[in-house]
N, C-alpha and C positions, 0 to 999 in steps of 0.2 A: 548155765551160769553157775558160778561157784558160790557156795554158801558162806555166810559170815564166819562161822566156826572154821571152815576149811581155809578161808582166806587168812584168818589170824594164825592158824597153824602153819601155813605156808610162809607167812611173814616172819614168824618166830624162827623157822628153819633157816630162812635167808639171813636173818640177824645172827643166828648162831654160827652159820657158815662164815660170815664176815668176821665174827669174833675169832674164829679159828685161824682165819687168814692173818688177822692182825696179830694174834698170839704167835703164829709161826714166824712172821716178820720180826717180831720182838725177839724171839729166841735166836733167829738167824743173826740179827744185829748184835746181840749179846755174845754170840759165838765168835763173830768177826772181831768184836772189840777185845775179847780174851786172846784171840790169836795175835792181833796187832800189838797188844800190851806185852805178850811174851816175846814177840819179835823185837820190839823197841828195847826191852830189857837186855836182850842179847846184844843188840847193835850198840847201845850206849855203853854197856860194860866193856865191850870189845874196843870201841873207839877210845875210851879212857885208858885202857891197858896199853894200846898201841901208842897213844900220846905219851904216856909215862916212859915207855921203852925208848921212844925217840928222844926224850929228854935225858936219857942215860940211866934210867932205873934198871936194875938187874932183872933178869928173867925170873919168873915165879911160876913153877910147875903147878902148884896148888891152884893158883889163879887161872892158869890155862885149862886145867881140868874143870874148874867151875865154869869157864866160858864154854867148854865143850858141852857140859850139861845144859847150859842155857840155850845153846843153839839146837841141841837135840830135842829139848823140851818145846822149843818154839816151832820146830818142824811138824810136830804132831797135829796141833789144831789148824795149822796152815794148809794141811791137805784138803780141807773142805773148801778152801778159797782158791788155791793155786797149787796143784800137785807138783808142777815143775819147780816152782820157787821153794816149796816145802823140801824137795829133794836137795836143792842147793843149800838150804839151811842145815839139813842133815849132814851134808858134805862139809860144811863150815865147822860143824861140831867135830867131825872126824879129823879135820885139819888140826883143831886145837888139842885133840888127844895126843898127837905126835907131829908137831909142825916141822920137825927136822926131816920128815920123809916126803915133804911136799916141796917141789921147786917152784920157782916163779911161773914157769910156763904152765905147769899143772894147775896152779891156783887160778891163773887167768883163763885157761881153757875150760875150767869147770864153772867159771863165773862167780867164784867165791871171794875175790878180792874185795876189801872193805868198801871201796868206792862203788863197785858194781852192785854189791848187796844193798848199799845205801840208796842207789838210784832205783833198784828194783822195789825197794820198800816204798819209796816215794810214789812210784807208779801204782803200786798196789793200793796205797792210800787213796789215790785219785779214782781208781777203778771201783773200789768197794763203797 
């Protein structure tokens, strides 16, 4: 039979272990939230820019470079959630560095068209 002191010690260790699990889940949730926020920032800025261009606003290279940075920045924390989607986001950033070098077929085949990225984002939100 286990003594009272040993039982209390064991109970303390179990509680400590549960606390570590809870803390690990909290850190994982915070990491996922940071990744999703970076992704949403890139997605919303891109959608706004595309809408402005469709309304006839002139092309803005500074803004395109800013979009590239947002997509590249979003790709880093996404690696912990979905490596393939993180790679697509990195490619999206590469696209915005020099969109003239990308034709429609290449955009579609890499899955970086804005509608495809939006749908992947929605699925990621449901998954996490």
